[in-house]
mmCIF file of the C-alpha atoms, coordinates in Angstrom:
data_MODEL
# 
_entry.id   MODEL 
# 
loop_
_atom_site.group_PDB 
_atom_site.id 
_atom_site.type_symbol 
_atom_site.label_atom_id 
_atom_site.label_alt_id 
_atom_site.label_comp_id 
_atom_site.label_asym_id 
_atom_site.label_entity_id 
_atom_site.label_seq_id 
_atom_site.pdbx_PDB_ins_code 
_atom_site.Cartn_x 
_atom_site.Cartn_y 
_atom_site.Cartn_z 
_atom_site.occupancy 
_atom_site.B_iso_or_equiv 
_atom_site.pdbx_formal_charge 
_atom_site.auth_seq_id 
_atom_site.auth_comp_id 
_atom_site.auth_asym_id 
_atom_site.auth_atom_id 
_atom_site.pdbx_PDB_model_num 
ATOM 1   C CA . MET A 1 1   ? 87.650  178.865 86.495  1.00 0.00 ? 1   MET A CA 1 
ATOM 2   C CA . SER A 1 2   ? 86.219  182.078 89.066  1.00 0.00 ? 2   SER A CA 1 
ATOM 3   C CA . THR A 1 3   ? 86.569  182.101 92.103  1.00 0.00 ? 3   THR A CA 1 
ATOM 4   C CA . ASP A 1 4   ? 82.836  182.787 92.561  1.00 0.00 ? 4   ASP A CA 1 
ATOM 5   C CA . GLU A 1 5   ? 82.606  178.898 90.601  1.00 0.00 ? 5   GLU A CA 1 
ATOM 6   C CA . THR A 1 6   ? 85.758  177.477 92.875  1.00 0.00 ? 6   THR A CA 1 
ATOM 7   C CA . SER A 1 7   ? 84.338  174.274 96.117  1.00 0.00 ? 7   SER A CA 1 
ATOM 8   C CA . ARG A 1 8   ? 85.280  176.536 99.542  1.00 0.00 ? 8   ARG A CA 1 
ATOM 9   C CA . PHE A 1 9   ? 85.793  172.782 100.181 1.00 0.00 ? 9   PHE A CA 1 
ATOM 10  C CA . VAL A 1 10  ? 88.604  171.956 100.454 1.00 0.00 ? 10  VAL A CA 1 
ATOM 11  C CA . ARG A 1 11  ? 90.146  168.178 100.981 1.00 0.00 ? 11  ARG A CA 1 
ATOM 12  C CA . LEU A 1 12  ? 93.386  167.581 103.064 1.00 0.00 ? 12  LEU A CA 1 
ATOM 13  C CA . ARG A 1 13  ? 95.176  164.930 103.474 1.00 0.00 ? 13  ARG A CA 1 
ATOM 14  C CA . VAL A 1 14  ? 96.970  163.924 106.262 1.00 0.00 ? 14  VAL A CA 1 
ATOM 15  C CA . GLU A 1 15  ? 99.375  160.677 106.017 1.00 0.00 ? 15  GLU A CA 1 
ATOM 16  C CA . MET A 1 16  ? 101.786 159.587 109.161 1.00 0.00 ? 16  MET A CA 1 
ATOM 17  C CA . VAL A 1 17  ? 103.727 157.101 110.678 1.00 0.00 ? 17  VAL A CA 1 
ATOM 18  C CA . LEU A 1 18  ? 104.102 157.612 114.497 1.00 0.00 ? 18  LEU A CA 1 
ATOM 19  C CA . GLU A 1 19  ? 106.596 156.035 115.674 1.00 0.00 ? 19  GLU A CA 1 
ATOM 20  C CA . VAL A 1 20  ? 104.932 154.533 119.306 1.00 0.00 ? 20  VAL A CA 1 
ATOM 21  C CA . THR A 1 21  ? 107.977 154.648 121.734 1.00 0.00 ? 21  THR A CA 1 
ATOM 22  C CA . ASP A 1 22  ? 106.871 154.199 125.235 1.00 0.00 ? 22  ASP A CA 1 
ATOM 23  C CA . LEU A 1 23  ? 103.327 151.968 124.990 1.00 0.00 ? 23  LEU A CA 1 
ATOM 24  C CA . ASP A 1 24  ? 102.722 151.814 128.929 1.00 0.00 ? 24  ASP A CA 1 
ATOM 25  C CA . ALA A 1 25  ? 102.329 155.342 128.395 1.00 0.00 ? 25  ALA A CA 1 
ATOM 26  C CA . LEU A 1 26  ? 100.845 156.475 125.876 1.00 0.00 ? 26  LEU A CA 1 
ATOM 27  C CA . THR A 1 27  ? 97.721  153.343 126.928 1.00 0.00 ? 27  THR A CA 1 
ATOM 28  C CA . GLY A 1 28  ? 97.402  155.434 130.460 1.00 0.00 ? 28  GLY A CA 1 
ATOM 29  C CA . THR A 1 29  ? 97.409  158.275 128.688 1.00 0.00 ? 29  THR A CA 1 
ATOM 30  C CA . ALA A 1 30  ? 93.984  156.470 126.604 1.00 0.00 ? 30  ALA A CA 1 
ATOM 31  C CA . LEU A 1 31  ? 92.400  155.625 129.393 1.00 0.00 ? 31  LEU A CA 1 
ATOM 32  C CA . GLU A 1 32  ? 92.912  158.753 131.421 1.00 0.00 ? 32  GLU A CA 1 
ATOM 33  C CA . SER A 1 33  ? 90.904  160.487 129.010 1.00 0.00 ? 33  SER A CA 1 
ATOM 34  C CA . ILE A 1 34  ? 88.270  158.269 128.199 1.00 0.00 ? 34  ILE A CA 1 
ATOM 35  C CA . ALA A 1 35  ? 87.709  158.139 132.630 1.00 0.00 ? 35  ALA A CA 1 
ATOM 36  C CA . ALA A 1 36  ? 87.836  162.183 131.761 1.00 0.00 ? 36  ALA A CA 1 
ATOM 37  C CA . GLU A 1 37  ? 84.950  161.328 129.345 1.00 0.00 ? 37  GLU A CA 1 
ATOM 38  C CA . TYR A 1 38  ? 83.034  159.511 130.186 1.00 0.00 ? 38  TYR A CA 1 
ATOM 39  C CA . GLY A 1 39  ? 83.136  160.099 134.524 1.00 0.00 ? 39  GLY A CA 1 
ATOM 40  C CA . GLU A 1 40  ? 84.836  158.283 136.791 1.00 0.00 ? 40  GLU A CA 1 
ATOM 41  C CA . PRO A 1 41  ? 82.525  155.091 136.946 1.00 0.00 ? 41  PRO A CA 1 
ATOM 42  C CA . VAL A 1 42  ? 80.145  154.634 139.817 1.00 0.00 ? 42  VAL A CA 1 
ATOM 43  C CA . ALA A 1 43  ? 80.592  151.477 142.799 1.00 0.00 ? 43  ALA A CA 1 
ATOM 44  C CA . GLY A 1 44  ? 76.939  149.526 142.177 1.00 0.00 ? 44  GLY A CA 1 
ATOM 45  C CA . VAL A 1 45  ? 76.103  149.846 139.033 1.00 0.00 ? 45  VAL A CA 1 
ATOM 46  C CA . ALA A 1 46  ? 76.789  147.726 136.475 1.00 0.00 ? 46  ALA A CA 1 
ATOM 47  C CA . GLY A 1 47  ? 74.989  147.780 132.522 1.00 0.00 ? 47  GLY A CA 1 
ATOM 48  C CA . GLY A 1 48  ? 73.689  150.604 130.736 1.00 0.00 ? 48  GLY A CA 1 
ATOM 49  C CA . ASP A 1 49  ? 74.659  151.900 127.947 1.00 0.00 ? 49  ASP A CA 1 
ATOM 50  C CA . ILE A 1 50  ? 77.595  153.627 128.683 1.00 0.00 ? 50  ILE A CA 1 
ATOM 51  C CA . ALA A 1 51  ? 79.216  151.933 130.762 1.00 0.00 ? 51  ALA A CA 1 
ATOM 52  C CA . GLU A 1 52  ? 80.278  149.018 128.742 1.00 0.00 ? 52  GLU A CA 1 
ATOM 53  C CA . GLU A 1 53  ? 80.840  151.792 126.288 1.00 0.00 ? 53  GLU A CA 1 
ATOM 54  C CA . ARG A 1 54  ? 83.591  153.315 128.170 1.00 0.00 ? 54  ARG A CA 1 
ATOM 55  C CA . MET A 1 55  ? 84.243  149.233 128.472 1.00 0.00 ? 55  MET A CA 1 
ATOM 56  C CA . HIS A 1 56  ? 84.551  148.918 125.127 1.00 0.00 ? 56  HIS A CA 1 
ATOM 57  C CA . ALA A 1 57  ? 86.481  151.253 124.933 1.00 0.00 ? 57  ALA A CA 1 
ATOM 58  C CA . GLU A 1 58  ? 88.855  150.341 127.344 1.00 0.00 ? 58  GLU A CA 1 
ATOM 59  C CA . ALA A 1 59  ? 89.055  147.276 126.788 1.00 0.00 ? 59  ALA A CA 1 
ATOM 60  C CA . THR A 1 60  ? 89.763  148.363 122.825 1.00 0.00 ? 60  THR A CA 1 
ATOM 61  C CA . VAL A 1 61  ? 92.775  150.629 124.116 1.00 0.00 ? 61  VAL A CA 1 
ATOM 62  C CA . ARG A 1 62  ? 94.398  148.269 126.317 1.00 0.00 ? 62  ARG A CA 1 
ATOM 63  C CA . ALA A 1 63  ? 94.510  145.482 122.986 1.00 0.00 ? 63  ALA A CA 1 
ATOM 64  C CA . ASP A 1 64  ? 96.062  147.938 120.935 1.00 0.00 ? 64  ASP A CA 1 
ATOM 65  C CA . GLY A 1 65  ? 98.883  151.158 120.437 1.00 0.00 ? 65  GLY A CA 1 
ATOM 66  C CA . ALA A 1 66  ? 97.122  152.261 117.400 1.00 0.00 ? 66  ALA A CA 1 
ATOM 67  C CA . GLU A 1 67  ? 93.852  152.292 118.830 1.00 0.00 ? 67  GLU A CA 1 
ATOM 68  C CA . ALA A 1 68  ? 94.971  153.679 121.679 1.00 0.00 ? 68  ALA A CA 1 
ATOM 69  C CA . LEU A 1 69  ? 96.429  156.305 119.641 1.00 0.00 ? 69  LEU A CA 1 
ATOM 70  C CA . ALA A 1 70  ? 93.543  156.499 117.168 1.00 0.00 ? 70  ALA A CA 1 
ATOM 71  C CA . SER A 1 71  ? 91.286  157.414 120.324 1.00 0.00 ? 71  SER A CA 1 
ATOM 72  C CA . LEU A 1 72  ? 94.163  160.339 121.401 1.00 0.00 ? 72  LEU A CA 1 
ATOM 73  C CA . VAL A 1 73  ? 94.042  161.644 117.510 1.00 0.00 ? 73  VAL A CA 1 
ATOM 74  C CA . ASP A 1 74  ? 91.495  165.163 117.097 1.00 0.00 ? 74  ASP A CA 1 
ATOM 75  C CA . PRO A 1 75  ? 91.137  166.207 113.631 1.00 0.00 ? 75  PRO A CA 1 
ATOM 76  C CA . PHE A 1 76  ? 89.330  169.445 114.784 1.00 0.00 ? 76  PHE A CA 1 
ATOM 77  C CA . ASP A 1 77  ? 92.812  170.440 116.839 1.00 0.00 ? 77  ASP A CA 1 
ATOM 78  C CA . LEU A 1 78  ? 94.017  170.954 113.895 1.00 0.00 ? 78  LEU A CA 1 
ATOM 79  C CA . VAL A 1 79  ? 92.413  173.305 111.831 1.00 0.00 ? 79  VAL A CA 1 
ATOM 80  C CA . SER A 1 80  ? 90.910  175.005 115.206 1.00 0.00 ? 80  SER A CA 1 
ATOM 81  C CA . GLU A 1 81  ? 92.639  177.740 115.031 1.00 0.00 ? 81  GLU A CA 1 
ATOM 82  C CA . VAL A 1 82  ? 93.502  178.863 111.617 1.00 0.00 ? 82  VAL A CA 1 
ATOM 83  C CA . PRO A 1 83  ? 91.394  181.683 111.444 1.00 0.00 ? 83  PRO A CA 1 
ATOM 84  C CA . GLY A 1 84  ? 88.713  181.115 107.982 1.00 0.00 ? 84  GLY A CA 1 
ATOM 85  C CA . VAL A 1 85  ? 88.348  177.950 108.358 1.00 0.00 ? 85  VAL A CA 1 
ATOM 86  C CA . GLU A 1 86  ? 86.496  175.412 110.073 1.00 0.00 ? 86  GLU A CA 1 
ATOM 87  C CA . LEU A 1 87  ? 85.786  171.932 109.908 1.00 0.00 ? 87  LEU A CA 1 
ATOM 88  C CA . ALA A 1 88  ? 83.279  170.387 107.982 1.00 0.00 ? 88  ALA A CA 1 
ATOM 89  C CA . GLN A 1 89  ? 83.921  166.045 108.768 1.00 0.00 ? 89  GLN A CA 1 
ATOM 90  C CA . ALA A 1 90  ? 86.974  164.457 109.930 1.00 0.00 ? 90  ALA A CA 1 
ATOM 91  C CA . SER A 1 91  ? 87.929  160.842 109.755 1.00 0.00 ? 91  SER A CA 1 
ATOM 92  C CA . TRP A 1 92  ? 90.357  159.289 110.756 1.00 0.00 ? 92  TRP A CA 1 
ATOM 93  C CA . SER A 1 93  ? 91.914  155.468 111.312 1.00 0.00 ? 93  SER A CA 1 
ATOM 94  C CA . SER A 1 94  ? 95.513  154.232 112.463 1.00 0.00 ? 94  SER A CA 1 
ATOM 95  C CA . GLU A 1 95  ? 97.078  150.584 112.454 1.00 0.00 ? 95  GLU A CA 1 
ATOM 96  C CA . SER A 1 96  ? 100.556 148.900 113.340 1.00 0.00 ? 96  SER A CA 1 
ATOM 97  C CA . ILE A 1 97  ? 101.776 148.845 109.905 1.00 0.00 ? 97  ILE A CA 1 
ATOM 98  C CA . GLU A 1 98  ? 105.823 147.493 109.929 1.00 0.00 ? 98  GLU A CA 1 
ATOM 99  C CA . TYR A 1 99  ? 108.105 150.681 109.002 1.00 0.00 ? 99  TYR A CA 1 
ATOM 100 C CA . ASP A 1 100 ? 110.990 150.287 105.923 1.00 0.00 ? 100 ASP A CA 1 
ATOM 101 C CA . PRO A 1 101 ? 111.039 154.128 104.077 1.00 0.00 ? 101 PRO A CA 1 
ATOM 102 C CA . ASP A 1 102 ? 113.350 152.244 101.888 1.00 0.00 ? 102 ASP A CA 1 
ATOM 103 C CA . ALA A 1 103 ? 111.397 148.866 100.227 1.00 0.00 ? 103 ALA A CA 1 
ATOM 104 C CA . GLU A 1 104 ? 109.970 150.392 96.758  1.00 0.00 ? 104 GLU A CA 1 
ATOM 105 C CA . ASP A 1 105 ? 106.393 150.426 97.526  1.00 0.00 ? 105 ASP A CA 1 
ATOM 106 C CA . TRP A 1 106 ? 106.480 151.831 101.028 1.00 0.00 ? 106 TRP A CA 1 
ATOM 107 C CA . ASP A 1 107 ? 105.139 155.476 99.883  1.00 0.00 ? 107 ASP A CA 1 
ATOM 108 C CA . ASP A 1 108 ? 101.809 154.097 96.654  1.00 0.00 ? 108 ASP A CA 1 
ATOM 109 C CA . ALA A 1 109 ? 99.803  157.427 97.514  1.00 0.00 ? 109 ALA A CA 1 
ATOM 110 C CA . ASP A 1 110 ? 102.579 159.040 95.855  1.00 0.00 ? 110 ASP A CA 1 
ATOM 111 C CA . ASP A 1 111 ? 102.380 158.291 92.259  1.00 0.00 ? 111 ASP A CA 1 
ATOM 112 C CA . GLY A 1 112 ? 101.039 161.260 90.792  1.00 0.00 ? 112 GLY A CA 1 
ATOM 113 C CA . ASP A 1 113 ? 97.696  159.681 90.398  1.00 0.00 ? 113 ASP A CA 1 
ATOM 114 C CA . GLU A 1 114 ? 95.880  163.928 91.523  1.00 0.00 ? 114 GLU A CA 1 
ATOM 115 C CA . SER A 1 115 ? 92.534  161.880 91.417  1.00 0.00 ? 115 SER A CA 1 
ATOM 116 C CA . LEU A 1 116 ? 93.765  160.464 95.197  1.00 0.00 ? 116 LEU A CA 1 
ATOM 117 C CA . PHE A 1 117 ? 93.086  163.950 96.209  1.00 0.00 ? 117 PHE A CA 1 
ATOM 118 C CA . LEU A 1 118 ? 89.698  164.932 94.112  1.00 0.00 ? 118 LEU A CA 1 
ATOM 119 C CA . PRO A 1 119 ? 85.715  163.595 94.974  1.00 0.00 ? 119 PRO A CA 1 
ATOM 120 C CA . ARG A 1 120 ? 84.792  162.412 91.701  1.00 0.00 ? 120 ARG A CA 1 
ATOM 121 C CA . ASP A 1 121 ? 81.378  164.149 90.347  1.00 0.00 ? 121 ASP A CA 1 
ATOM 122 C CA . GLY A 1 122 ? 78.754  162.949 91.129  1.00 0.00 ? 122 GLY A CA 1 
ATOM 123 C CA . ASP A 1 123 ? 80.836  162.154 94.968  1.00 0.00 ? 123 ASP A CA 1 
ATOM 124 C CA . ASP A 1 124 ? 78.583  162.528 98.137  1.00 0.00 ? 124 ASP A CA 1 
ATOM 125 C CA . GLU A 1 125 ? 79.752  162.133 101.091 1.00 0.00 ? 125 GLU A CA 1 
ATOM 126 C CA . GLU A 1 126 ? 78.057  160.827 104.378 1.00 0.00 ? 126 GLU A CA 1 
ATOM 127 C CA . GLY A 1 127 ? 78.909  164.195 106.899 1.00 0.00 ? 127 GLY A CA 1 
ATOM 128 C CA . TYR A 1 128 ? 79.051  166.498 104.733 1.00 0.00 ? 128 TYR A CA 1 
ATOM 129 C CA . GLY A 1 129 ? 76.976  168.979 105.775 1.00 0.00 ? 129 GLY A CA 1 
ATOM 130 C CA . GLY A 1 130 ? 76.620  172.017 108.928 1.00 0.00 ? 130 GLY A CA 1 
ATOM 131 C CA . ALA A 1 131 ? 77.883  168.959 111.726 1.00 0.00 ? 131 ALA A CA 1 
ATOM 132 C CA . VAL A 1 132 ? 81.128  167.742 112.524 1.00 0.00 ? 132 VAL A CA 1 
ATOM 133 C CA . ALA A 1 133 ? 81.955  164.124 112.600 1.00 0.00 ? 133 ALA A CA 1 
ATOM 134 C CA . HIS A 1 134 ? 83.966  162.115 114.889 1.00 0.00 ? 134 HIS A CA 1 
ATOM 135 C CA . ASN A 1 135 ? 84.135  158.660 113.595 1.00 0.00 ? 135 ASN A CA 1 
ATOM 136 C CA . GLY A 1 136 ? 80.473  157.811 115.048 1.00 0.00 ? 136 GLY A CA 1 
ATOM 137 C CA . ARG A 1 137 ? 80.043  160.743 117.526 1.00 0.00 ? 137 ARG A CA 1 
ATOM 138 C CA . ASN A 1 138 ? 79.244  164.856 116.949 1.00 0.00 ? 138 ASN A CA 1 
ATOM 139 C CA . ASP A 1 139 ? 80.861  166.562 120.168 1.00 0.00 ? 139 ASP A CA 1 
ATOM 140 C CA . GLY A 1 140 ? 79.841  170.169 118.527 1.00 0.00 ? 140 GLY A CA 1 
ATOM 141 C CA . LYS A 1 141 ? 82.887  172.484 118.017 1.00 0.00 ? 141 LYS A CA 1 
ATOM 142 C CA . ASP A 1 142 ? 83.829  172.152 121.195 1.00 0.00 ? 142 ASP A CA 1 
ATOM 143 C CA . GLY A 1 143 ? 87.297  170.627 120.430 1.00 0.00 ? 143 GLY A CA 1 
ATOM 144 C CA . GLY A 1 144 ? 86.551  167.691 123.684 1.00 0.00 ? 144 GLY A CA 1 
ATOM 145 C CA . PRO A 1 145 ? 87.462  163.735 123.169 1.00 0.00 ? 145 PRO A CA 1 
ATOM 146 C CA . ALA A 1 146 ? 85.692  161.917 119.934 1.00 0.00 ? 146 ALA A CA 1 
ATOM 147 C CA . GLN A 1 147 ? 84.522  158.568 120.547 1.00 0.00 ? 147 GLN A CA 1 
ATOM 148 C CA . ARG A 1 148 ? 86.050  156.394 118.653 1.00 0.00 ? 148 ARG A CA 1 
ATOM 149 C CA . VAL A 1 149 ? 83.733  153.739 117.826 1.00 0.00 ? 149 VAL A CA 1 
# 
């Protein structure tokens, strides 16, 4: 396949396991990020879609450290300074797990199945196009905090 025939799009898959060493610090930082994104609440004003979104986001990061972490991670930050690339689409998720790197089945993706990393023929993933999708909300190309939905 010549250079002209290869796709200019690359799917980069990254999986990380992080240890939360200070849940209060993580949650506090996530709440600060939400406050910066939504602005300070206005006293005496209740209801509205924005207030409801903010309350939901705050409740989610308070309830689950994995959600707090996911609300702070932005794939744009990983590639924003890499020359010659532009983020076309991104999605991410997090979950709390039991970590045992010595377990036999720990890394299921490490079975040599290259199809895990290649799109299927005719695979038309939502989000491909000119927009930068951040789990449900397009923040443009400014790299600002993305809202997890």
